[in-house]
TORNUZA-492476 format. One record per residue (C-alpha): chain; residue in one letter; x negated, y negated, z; residue number from 1. Coordinates in pm, whole numbers, plus 50000, padded with zeros to 5 digits. Each point is the difference from the previous one (the first is absolute). Layout:
! residues N
+--------+---------+-------+-------+-------+-----+
: cadena : residuo :    c1 :    c2 :    c3 : num :
+--------+---------+-------+-------+-------+-----+
:      A :       A :     X :     Y :     Z : NUM :
...
+--------+---------+-------+-------+-------+-----+
***
This chain:
! residues 408
+--------+---------+-------+-------+-------+-----+
: cadena : residuo :    c1 :    c2 :    c3 : num :
+--------+---------+-------+-------+-------+-----+
:      A :       M : 10591 : 36891 : 71329 :   1 :
:      A :       N : 49923 : 50071 : 50364 :   2 :
:      A :       V : 50257 : 50022 : 50283 :   3 :
:      A :       F : 49902 : 49666 : 50148 :   4 :
:      A :       N : 50069 : 49817 : 49672 :   5 :
:      A :       L : 50331 : 50176 : 49965 :   6 :
:      A :       L : 50114 : 49915 : 50346 :   7 :
:      A :       S : 49892 : 49638 : 49955 :   8 :
:      A :       L : 50187 : 49963 : 49672 :   9 :
:      A :       A : 50308 : 50169 : 50130 :  10 :
:      A :       W : 49998 : 49771 : 50316 :  11 :
:      A :       K : 49965 : 49687 : 49783 :  12 :
:      A :       A : 50277 : 50111 : 49775 :  13 :
:      A :       L : 50242 : 50083 : 50282 :  14 :
:      A :       S : 49911 : 49672 : 50181 :  15 :
:      A :       R : 50132 : 49793 : 49705 :  16 :
:      A :       N : 50354 : 50105 : 50087 :  17 :
:      A :       K : 49995 : 50039 : 50384 :  18 :
:      A :       I : 50377 : 49996 : 50054 :  19 :
:      A :       R : 50067 : 50244 : 49717 :  20 :
:      A :       T : 49731 : 50229 : 50126 :  21 :
:      A :       F : 50135 : 49994 : 50356 :  22 :
:      A :       L : 50359 : 50066 : 49881 :  23 :
:      A :       T : 49857 : 50297 : 49798 :  24 :
:      A :       M : 49831 : 50133 : 50315 :  25 :
:      A :       L : 50323 : 49961 : 50205 :  26 :
:      A :       G : 50151 : 50331 : 49883 :  27 :
:      A :       I : 49684 : 50188 : 50102 :  28 :
:      A :       I : 49971 : 49818 : 50329 :  29 :
:      A :       I : 50363 : 50086 : 50095 :  30 :
:      A :       G : 49971 : 50358 : 49870 :  31 :
:      A :       V : 49673 : 50068 : 50199 :  32 :
:      A :       G : 50133 : 49832 : 50308 :  33 :
:      A :       A : 50325 : 50188 : 49983 :  34 :
:      A :       V : 49834 : 50336 : 49951 :  35 :
:      A :       I : 49754 : 49947 : 50291 :  36 :
:      A :       T : 50282 : 49884 : 50231 :  37 :
:      A :       M : 50228 : 50296 : 49905 :  38 :
:      A :       V : 49719 : 50253 : 50037 :  39 :
:      A :       S : 49899 : 49845 : 50348 :  40 :
:      A :       I : 50360 : 50022 : 50120 :  41 :
:      A :       G : 50019 : 50364 : 49892 :  42 :
:      A :       E : 49667 : 50092 : 50153 :  43 :
:      A :       G : 50080 : 49818 : 50314 :  44 :
:      A :       S : 50342 : 50173 : 50023 :  45 :
:      A :       K : 49831 : 50345 : 49957 :  46 :
:      A :       E : 49744 : 49926 : 50257 :  47 :
:      A :       S : 50263 : 49871 : 50244 :  48 :
:      A :       I : 50204 : 50318 : 49947 :  49 :
:      A :       R : 49689 : 50221 : 50058 :  50 :
:      A :       S : 49895 : 49820 : 50317 :  51 :
:      A :       Q : 50348 : 49991 : 50141 :  52 :
:      A :       L : 50068 : 50367 : 49934 :  53 :
:      A :       S : 49654 : 50077 : 50135 :  54 :
:      A :       S : 50084 : 49815 : 50316 :  55 :
:      A :       M : 50274 : 50257 : 50057 :  56 :
:      A :       G : 49733 : 50267 : 49998 :  57 :
:      A :       S : 49822 : 50074 : 49675 :  58 :
:      A :       N : 49970 : 50368 : 50085 :  59 :
:      A :       M : 50355 : 50043 : 50119 :  60 :
:      A :       L : 50225 : 50279 : 49886 :  61 :
:      A :       T : 50375 : 49968 : 50042 :  62 :
:      A :       I : 50204 : 50319 : 50025 :  63 :
:      A :       R : 50379 : 49980 : 49988 :  64 :
:      A :       P : 50277 : 50260 : 49964 :  65 :
:      A :       F : 50141 : 50051 : 49654 :  66 :
:      A :       S : 50303 : 50189 : 49870 :  67 :
:      A :       N : 50180 : 50043 : 49667 :  68 :
:      A :       S : 50328 : 50047 : 50190 :  69 :
:      A :       T : 50278 : 49743 : 49926 :  70 :
:      A :       I : 50305 : 49897 : 50188 :  71 :
:      A :       G : 50340 : 49927 : 49853 :  72 :
:      A :       G : 49985 : 49775 : 49689 :  73 :
:      A :       G : 49649 : 50127 : 49913 :  74 :
:      A :       A : 49811 : 49767 : 50244 :  75 :
:      A :       R : 49673 : 50144 : 50112 :  76 :
:      A :       L : 49946 : 50046 : 50383 :  77 :
:      A :       G : 49786 : 49728 : 50163 :  78 :
:      A :       S : 49668 : 50116 : 50136 :  79 :
:      A :       T : 50065 : 49878 : 50345 :  80 :
:      A :       G : 50286 : 50244 : 50047 :  81 :
:      A :       L : 49811 : 50303 : 49873 :  82 :
:      A :       Q : 49862 : 50237 : 50265 :  83 :
:      A :       T : 49725 : 50185 : 49805 :  84 :
:      A :       L : 49714 : 49848 : 50206 :  85 :
:      A :       K : 49930 : 50103 : 50348 :  86 :
:      A :       V : 49749 : 49901 : 50263 :  87 :
:      A :       E : 49845 : 50353 : 49940 :  88 :
:      A :       D : 49915 : 49892 : 49640 :  89 :
:      A :       A : 49784 : 49713 : 50135 :  90 :
:      A :       V : 49830 : 50228 : 50247 :  91 :
:      A :       T : 49923 : 50267 : 49734 :  92 :
:      A :       I : 49865 : 49736 : 49759 :  93 :
:      A :       Q : 49773 : 49867 : 50288 :  94 :
:      A :       K : 49872 : 50346 : 50067 :  95 :
:      A :       Q : 49956 : 50142 : 49653 :  96 :
:      A :       A : 49922 : 49707 : 49763 :  97 :
:      A :       S : 49631 : 49939 : 49958 :  98 :
:      A :       Y : 50036 : 49689 : 49794 :  99 :
:      A :       I : 50232 : 49837 : 50270 : 100 :
:      A :       T : 49872 : 49804 : 50297 : 101 :
:      A :       D : 50316 : 49861 : 50170 : 102 :
:      A :       V : 50366 : 50106 : 49987 : 103 :
:      A :       S : 50304 : 49831 : 50151 : 104 :
:      A :       P : 50360 : 50098 : 49994 : 105 :
:      A :       A : 50240 : 49703 : 49968 : 106 :
:      A :       V : 50360 : 49912 : 50056 : 107 :
:      A :       S : 50151 : 49654 : 49987 : 108 :
:      A :       T : 50319 : 49812 : 50071 : 109 :
:      A :       S : 50113 : 49640 : 50010 : 110 :
:      A :       G : 50174 : 49796 : 50269 : 111 :
:      A :       Q : 49961 : 49700 : 50232 : 112 :
:      A :       A : 49687 : 49946 : 50222 : 113 :
:      A :       I : 50114 : 49819 : 50308 : 114 :
:      A :       N : 49803 : 49810 : 50258 : 115 :
:      A :       A : 50214 : 49825 : 50256 : 116 :
:      A :       S : 50236 : 49767 : 49802 : 117 :
:      A :       L : 49790 : 50022 : 49690 : 118 :
:      A :       N : 50052 : 50260 : 49719 : 119 :
:      A :       W : 49862 : 50087 : 49656 : 120 :
:      A :       P : 50118 : 50246 : 49744 : 121 :
:      A :       T : 49703 : 50221 : 49906 : 122 :
:      A :       S : 49890 : 50365 : 49936 : 123 :
:      A :       L : 49885 : 50250 : 50251 : 124 :
:      A :       Q : 49760 : 50262 : 49863 : 125 :
:      A :       G : 49910 : 50310 : 50191 : 126 :
:      A :       V : 49637 : 50117 : 49925 : 127 :
:      A :       S : 49709 : 50179 : 50166 : 128 :
:      A :       P : 49691 : 49820 : 50127 : 129 :
:      A :       S : 49822 : 50097 : 49669 : 130 :
:      A :       Y : 50230 : 49769 : 49806 : 131 :
:      A :       L : 49780 : 49693 : 50091 : 132 :
:      A :       N : 49694 : 50179 : 49850 : 133 :
:      A :       I : 50191 : 50096 : 49686 : 134 :
:      A :       R : 50119 : 49639 : 49949 : 135 :
:      A :       D : 49668 : 49855 : 50113 : 136 :
:      A :       W : 50202 : 49794 : 50245 : 137 :
:      A :       K : 49826 : 49842 : 50305 : 138 :
:      A :       L : 50141 : 49871 : 50328 : 139 :
:      A :       Q : 49992 : 49636 : 50084 : 140 :
:      A :       S : 50052 : 50063 : 50366 : 141 :
:      A :       G : 50091 : 50285 : 50234 : 142 :
:      A :       I : 49961 : 50370 : 49931 : 143 :
:      A :       S : 50154 : 50268 : 49767 : 144 :
:      A :       F : 50219 : 50284 : 50118 : 145 :
:      A :       T : 49837 : 50331 : 50041 : 146 :
:      A :       D : 50075 : 50367 : 49911 : 147 :
:      A :       D : 50125 : 50040 : 50361 : 148 :
:      A :       D : 50249 : 49726 : 49926 : 149 :
:      A :       V : 50117 : 50192 : 49703 : 150 :
:      A :       A : 50024 : 50324 : 50198 : 151 :
:      A :       T : 50213 : 49837 : 50268 : 152 :
:      A :       S : 50201 : 49772 : 49779 : 153 :
:      A :       S : 49888 : 49703 : 50190 : 154 :
:      A :       K : 50198 : 49681 : 49961 : 155 :
:      A :       V : 49703 : 49781 : 49890 : 156 :
:      A :       C : 49945 : 49805 : 49677 : 157 :
:      A :       L : 49777 : 49767 : 49800 : 158 :
:      A :       L : 50139 : 49682 : 49855 : 159 :
:      A :       G : 49926 : 49836 : 49664 : 160 :
:      A :       Q : 49923 : 49624 : 49993 : 161 :
:      A :       T : 50331 : 49899 : 49846 : 162 :
:      A :       V : 50198 : 50175 : 50278 : 163 :
:      A :       V : 49771 : 49831 : 50260 : 164 :
:      A :       N : 50054 : 49658 : 49853 : 165 :
:      A :       N : 50379 : 50043 : 50007 : 166 :
:      A :       I : 50070 : 50151 : 50332 : 167 :
:      A :       F : 49711 : 49861 : 50206 : 168 :
:      A :       T : 50037 : 49627 : 49894 : 169 :
:      A :       G : 49851 : 49857 : 50319 : 170 :
:      A :       G : 49651 : 50115 : 49904 : 171 :
:      A :       E : 49988 : 50254 : 50283 : 172 :
:      A :       N : 49796 : 50317 : 49975 : 173 :
:      A :       P : 50232 : 50295 : 49898 : 174 :
:      A :       V : 49776 : 50267 : 50128 : 175 :
:      A :       G : 50162 : 50150 : 50320 : 176 :
:      A :       K : 50339 : 49864 : 49926 : 177 :
:      A :       V : 50308 : 50212 : 49931 : 178 :
:      A :       I : 50222 : 49954 : 49699 : 179 :
:      A :       R : 50310 : 50176 : 49893 : 180 :
:      A :       F : 50083 : 50168 : 49672 : 181 :
:      A :       K : 50344 : 50145 : 49951 : 182 :
:      A :       K : 50038 : 49986 : 50381 : 183 :
:      A :       I : 49682 : 50207 : 50046 : 184 :
:      A :       P : 49737 : 49819 : 50218 : 185 :
:      A :       L : 49647 : 50005 : 49854 : 186 :
:      A :       K : 49694 : 49878 : 50173 : 187 :
:      A :       V : 49769 : 49796 : 49784 : 188 :
:      A :       I : 49645 : 50143 : 50036 : 189 :
:      A :       G : 49841 : 49827 : 49700 : 190 :
:      A :       V : 50030 : 49742 : 49720 : 191 :
:      A :       L : 49891 : 50076 : 49635 : 192 :
:      A :       E : 49772 : 49782 : 49808 : 193 :
:      A :       K : 50181 : 49792 : 49718 : 194 :
:      A :       K : 50021 : 50187 : 49666 : 195 :
:      A :       G : 50208 : 49754 : 49804 : 196 :
:      A :       E : 50229 : 50077 : 49703 : 197 :
:      A :       N : 49939 : 50303 : 49777 : 198 :
:      A :       T : 50009 : 50008 : 49623 : 199 :
:      A :       F : 50383 : 50019 : 49995 : 200 :
:      A :       G : 50037 : 49693 : 50221 : 201 :
:      A :       Q : 50090 : 50217 : 50310 : 202 :
:      A :       D : 49881 : 49856 : 50336 : 203 :
:      A :       Q : 49776 : 50272 : 50144 : 204 :
:      A :       D : 49997 : 49830 : 50339 : 205 :
:      A :       D : 50379 : 50026 : 50047 : 206 :
:      A :       I : 49969 : 50341 : 50173 : 207 :
:      A :       I : 49990 : 50176 : 50327 : 208 :
:      A :       L : 49789 : 50320 : 50032 : 209 :
:      A :       A : 50087 : 50275 : 50263 : 210 :
:      A :       P : 49920 : 50371 : 50053 : 211 :
:      A :       Y : 50193 : 50193 : 49733 : 212 :
:      A :       T : 50143 : 50226 : 50267 : 213 :
:      A :       T : 50150 : 49709 : 50179 : 214 :
:      A :       V : 50187 : 49878 : 49694 : 215 :
:      A :       Q : 50098 : 50360 : 49910 : 216 :
:      A :       K : 50147 : 50087 : 50336 : 217 :
:      A :       R : 50107 : 49682 : 50166 : 218 :
:      A :       I : 50125 : 49799 : 49697 : 219 :
:      A :       L : 50073 : 50208 : 49701 : 220 :
:      A :       A : 50062 : 50343 : 50161 : 221 :
:      A :       I : 49835 : 50201 : 49722 : 222 :
:      A :       T : 49731 : 50266 : 49984 : 223 :
:      A :       Y : 49881 : 49959 : 49643 : 224 :
:      A :       V : 49762 : 49724 : 49877 : 225 :
:      A :       Q : 50083 : 49751 : 49714 : 226 :
:      A :       T : 49640 : 49951 : 49887 : 227 :
:      A :       I : 49650 : 50137 : 50054 : 228 :
:      A :       Y : 49712 : 49765 : 49961 : 229 :
:      A :       A : 49651 : 50142 : 49949 : 230 :
:      A :       S : 49657 : 49854 : 49922 : 231 :
:      A :       A : 49755 : 50159 : 49743 : 232 :
:      A :       V : 49631 : 50040 : 50083 : 233 :
:      A :       D : 49934 : 49713 : 49747 : 234 :
:      A :       E : 50178 : 49832 : 49703 : 235 :
:      A :       K : 49829 : 50227 : 49743 : 236 :
:      A :       S : 50140 : 50305 : 50186 : 237 :
:      A :       S : 50362 : 49887 : 49985 : 238 :
:      A :       D : 50096 : 50223 : 49700 : 239 :
:      A :       T : 49831 : 50311 : 50150 : 240 :
:      A :       A : 50162 : 49924 : 50340 : 241 :
:      A :       T : 50342 : 49975 : 49820 : 242 :
:      A :       K : 49968 : 50339 : 49843 : 243 :
:      A :       E : 49884 : 50151 : 50337 : 244 :
:      A :       V : 50294 : 49849 : 50193 : 245 :
:      A :       S : 50242 : 50122 : 49731 : 246 :
:      A :       A : 49865 : 50352 : 50024 : 247 :
:      A :       I : 50027 : 49996 : 50381 : 248 :
:      A :       L : 50353 : 49865 : 50004 : 249 :
:      A :       R : 50113 : 50250 : 49727 : 250 :
:      A :       A : 49867 : 50287 : 50217 : 251 :
:      A :       N : 50153 : 49855 : 50321 : 252 :
:      A :       H : 50337 : 49965 : 49829 : 253 :
:      A :       K : 49970 : 50347 : 49847 : 254 :
:      A :       L : 50077 : 49873 : 49647 : 255 :
:      A :       K : 49984 : 50251 : 49717 : 256 :
:      A :       Y : 49789 : 49935 : 49691 : 257 :
:      A :       S : 50301 : 49919 : 49791 : 258 :
:      A :       E : 50149 : 49754 : 50267 : 259 :
:      A :       I : 49933 : 49630 : 49978 : 260 :
:      A :       D : 49841 : 49808 : 50293 : 261 :
:      A :       D : 50250 : 49880 : 50267 : 262 :
:      A :       F : 49759 : 49708 : 50071 : 263 :
:      A :       T : 49806 : 49736 : 49814 : 264 :
:      A :       V : 49644 : 49888 : 50059 : 265 :
:      A :       R : 49887 : 49656 : 49889 : 266 :
:      A :       T : 49664 : 49830 : 50030 : 267 :
:      A :       Q : 49914 : 49627 : 50021 : 268 :
:      A :       A : 49786 : 50065 : 49694 : 269 :
:      A :       E : 50315 : 50086 : 49794 : 270 :
:      A :       L : 50180 : 49705 : 50119 : 271 :
:      A :       I : 49708 : 49764 : 49925 : 272 :
:      A :       S : 49964 : 50158 : 49651 : 273 :
:      A :       T : 50378 : 49947 : 49931 : 274 :
:      A :       M : 50002 : 49644 : 50121 : 275 :
:      A :       S : 49674 : 49918 : 49828 : 276 :
:      A :       S : 50120 : 50150 : 49662 : 277 :
:      A :       T : 50320 : 49784 : 50020 : 278 :
:      A :       S : 49793 : 49691 : 50092 : 279 :
:      A :       Q : 49764 : 50087 : 49707 : 280 :
:      A :       L : 50282 : 50025 : 49751 : 281 :
:      A :       L : 50133 : 49666 : 50111 : 282 :
:      A :       T : 49650 : 49844 : 49972 : 283 :
:      A :       V : 49957 : 50141 : 49637 : 284 :
:      A :       L : 50340 : 49856 : 49904 : 285 :
:      A :       L : 49926 : 49662 : 50143 : 286 :
:      A :       T : 49650 : 50000 : 49849 : 287 :
:      A :       A : 50142 : 50092 : 49654 : 288 :
:      A :       I : 50240 : 49709 : 50019 : 289 :
:      A :       A : 49722 : 49761 : 50104 : 290 :
:      A :       A : 49779 : 50137 : 49721 : 291 :
:      A :       I : 50247 : 49863 : 49739 : 292 :
:      A :       S : 49864 : 49663 : 50095 : 293 :
:      A :       L : 49666 : 50125 : 49880 : 294 :
:      A :       L : 50147 : 50111 : 49661 : 295 :
:      A :       V : 50161 : 49658 : 49963 : 296 :
:      A :       G : 49664 : 49838 : 50088 : 297 :
:      A :       G : 49835 : 50212 : 49733 : 298 :
:      A :       I : 50251 : 49901 : 49742 : 299 :
:      A :       G : 49934 : 49633 : 50103 : 300 :
:      A :       I : 49634 : 50049 : 49944 : 301 :
:      A :       M : 50065 : 50145 : 49651 : 302 :
:      A :       N : 50231 : 49716 : 49909 : 303 :
:      A :       I : 49766 : 49733 : 50106 : 304 :
:      A :       M : 49703 : 50158 : 49824 : 305 :
:      A :       Y : 50200 : 50009 : 49680 : 306 :
:      A :       V : 50072 : 49629 : 50042 : 307 :
:      A :       S : 49630 : 49944 : 50078 : 308 :
:      A :       V : 49886 : 50180 : 49681 : 309 :
:      A :       T : 50248 : 49797 : 49789 : 310 :
:      A :       E : 49887 : 49663 : 50152 : 311 :
:      A :       R : 49637 : 50081 : 49969 : 312 :
:      A :       T : 50008 : 50145 : 49641 : 313 :
:      A :       K : 49777 : 49726 : 49862 : 314 :
:      A :       E : 49744 : 50053 : 50299 : 315 :
:      A :       I : 49994 : 50366 : 49915 : 316 :
:      A :       G : 49936 : 49938 : 49632 : 317 :
:      A :       L : 49722 : 49750 : 50085 : 318 :
:      A :       R : 49829 : 50243 : 50237 : 319 :
:      A :       M : 50017 : 50279 : 49732 : 320 :
:      A :       A : 49865 : 49758 : 49736 : 321 :
:      A :       I : 49691 : 49926 : 50209 : 322 :
:      A :       G : 49922 : 50382 : 50062 : 323 :
:      A :       A : 50236 : 50129 : 50271 : 324 :
:      A :       R : 50094 : 50359 : 49942 : 325 :
:      A :       G : 50343 : 50141 : 50037 : 326 :
:      A :       I : 49896 : 50182 : 50317 : 327 :
:      A :       D : 49887 : 49670 : 50152 : 328 :
:      A :       I : 50341 : 49847 : 49943 : 329 :
:      A :       L : 50173 : 50305 : 50133 : 330 :
:      A :       L : 49788 : 50004 : 50313 : 331 :
:      A :       Q : 50052 : 49631 : 50058 : 332 :
:      A :       F : 50388 : 50022 : 50005 : 333 :
:      A :       L : 49995 : 50329 : 50182 : 334 :
:      A :       T : 49780 : 49847 : 50271 : 335 :
:      A :       E : 50253 : 49704 : 50030 : 336 :
:      A :       A : 50288 : 50251 : 50052 : 337 :
:      A :       I : 49804 : 50205 : 50256 : 338 :
:      A :       L : 49897 : 49686 : 50184 : 339 :
:      A :       I : 50363 : 49893 : 50028 : 340 :
:      A :       S : 50095 : 50343 : 50122 : 341 :
:      A :       I : 49725 : 50033 : 50251 : 342 :
:      A :       T : 50031 : 49651 : 50145 : 343 :
:      A :       G : 50369 : 50047 : 50032 : 344 :
:      A :       G : 49926 : 50335 : 50168 : 345 :
:      A :       V : 49765 : 49838 : 50262 : 346 :
:      A :       I : 50261 : 49741 : 50087 : 347 :
:      A :       G : 50262 : 50277 : 50011 : 348 :
:      A :       V : 49804 : 50211 : 50237 : 349 :
:      A :       V : 49971 : 49698 : 50236 : 350 :
:      A :       L : 50367 : 49932 : 49961 : 351 :
:      A :       G : 50094 : 50367 : 50065 : 352 :
:      A :       I : 49789 : 50026 : 50316 : 353 :
:      A :       S : 50138 : 49669 : 50130 : 354 :
:      A :       A : 50356 : 50111 : 49923 : 355 :
:      A :       S : 49945 : 50329 : 50178 : 356 :
:      A :       K : 49883 : 49828 : 50315 : 357 :
:      A :       L : 50298 : 49757 : 49981 : 358 :
:      A :       V : 50237 : 50295 : 49973 : 359 :
:      A :       T : 49853 : 50150 : 50329 : 360 :
:      A :       V : 50005 : 49663 : 50179 : 361 :
:      A :       F : 50355 : 49887 : 49903 : 362 :
:      A :       L : 50189 : 50315 : 49927 : 363 :
:      A :       S : 49803 : 50229 : 50244 : 364 :
:      A :       W : 49972 : 50265 : 49730 : 365 :
:      A :       P : 49686 : 50216 : 50032 : 366 :
:      A :       T : 49764 : 49942 : 49696 : 367 :
:      A :       L : 49663 : 50155 : 49916 : 368 :
:      A :       V : 49794 : 49850 : 49709 : 369 :
:      A :       S : 49800 : 50296 : 49873 : 370 :
:      A :       E : 49676 : 49979 : 49791 : 371 :
:      A :       Y : 50141 : 50211 : 49718 : 372 :
:      A :       S : 50285 : 49762 : 49943 : 373 :
:      A :       V : 49755 : 49710 : 49949 : 374 :
:      A :       I : 49776 : 50206 : 49777 : 375 :
:      A :       L : 50288 : 50126 : 49798 : 376 :
:      A :       S : 50134 : 49649 : 49955 : 377 :
:      A :       F : 49660 : 49882 : 49862 : 378 :
:      A :       A : 49985 : 50305 : 49771 : 379 :
:      A :       V : 50342 : 49923 : 49870 : 380 :
:      A :       C : 49910 : 49635 : 49943 : 381 :
:      A :       A : 49691 : 50096 : 49795 : 382 :
:      A :       I : 50196 : 50255 : 49794 : 383 :
:      A :       T : 50286 : 49742 : 49954 : 384 :
:      A :       G : 49748 : 49737 : 49869 : 385 :
:      A :       V : 49842 : 50253 : 49763 : 386 :
:      A :       F : 50333 : 50158 : 49880 : 387 :
:      A :       F : 50194 : 49674 : 49944 : 388 :
:      A :       G : 49708 : 49793 : 49887 : 389 :
:      A :       Y : 49847 : 50246 : 49742 : 390 :
:      A :       Y : 50262 : 49966 : 49721 : 391 :
:      A :       P : 49991 : 49605 : 49988 : 392 :
:      A :       A : 49619 : 50021 : 50027 : 393 :
:      A :       Q : 49977 : 50251 : 49722 : 394 :
:      A :       K : 50227 : 49780 : 49786 : 395 :
:      A :       A : 49761 : 49707 : 50057 : 396 :
:      A :       S : 49700 : 50208 : 49901 : 397 :
:      A :       R : 50157 : 50094 : 49667 : 398 :
:      A :       L : 50079 : 49653 : 49883 : 399 :
:      A :       D : 49861 : 49907 : 49665 : 400 :
:      A :       P : 49751 : 49711 : 50064 : 401 :
:      A :       I : 50102 : 49811 : 49684 : 402 :
:      A :       E : 50373 : 50028 : 50077 : 403 :
:      A :       A : 49933 : 49904 : 50362 : 404 :
:      A :       L : 49810 : 49687 : 49894 : 405 :
:      A :       R : 50287 : 49896 : 49771 : 406 :
:      A :       Y : 50265 : 50060 : 50276 : 407 :
:      A :       E : 50182 : 49685 : 50109 : 408 :
+--------+---------+-------+-------+-------+-----+
***
């Protein structure tokens, strides 16, 4: 019996009980739709994390002080209060590291940004001009501060969009205006392009940038730096750059071989990997839960095929009596099971893709329908049809023709 005849017979048999066939498909439809939707949410989440972290500077290295020392009660000292990093460290890294392109010392504080009668609670970050290159941050208007501004601790700043929106509500151009931060006047020389929220929901535009020396001397009254940002030559060189920076800082801090680092170096790649693995674990969990529907659908197919074999016992006996072989009967019922499974899979794929789009539209969750999820769903459907349809089909093929013809 050729494939065309098998499909024709299977379609006619299933068409006799359209409602029952559809209800049998329902488990497969829901299972495939749920799997594709869950995978698309997980993939969309990973891609969103990757793009948002990359927008912070995909080659960026973050160097912070570290200490095993604890204060009373066993609490570990916070990194902002440690003084293991100096401006000289940043200068040495810039001079000696061959896998580093830009370096910026950084210090930060929080307070009120004030313009006339308007004020806004925000953070002030002291950095060098290289910071904009490291973060891949462009200016919307105005100019950036220079190395001369850093050397002279100039009272100039760049404003993020959120700060501009809250202290310049009249729509005026902030460039050239003077604002105050903790009673210190700062001249606005530029406005940063909008960055939006990062992966952790933090508003990246709620910030003021100024020369790090200005923040050190005029606001915090400190000589050390809280963080050093650096940019690797490219993303692939991040690990090599990390080792290189670590070696330079250990030499600079005169650490012995047995002593642990008094600093930490983190890359965006590490953060992306950590966040992506967490997202992947959640995706696998959700997909596994959704896949239970496929199992239920498969059991439904097996159940309905058993019923079909019982109902059509006489038909099977008659076909065998006129020359049909056991393999012909097996293939007929197996084709029906696979047809139910594949048809349900096609509808499920359409449902899954549509559901993914609706999730993005109504819930604003990022989704990404990948080819492998669709291919995997079809493969699972075919396997489900064969696996759960084989035993009832085999039972039908082994019926005794005489007993089948006598069946009432």
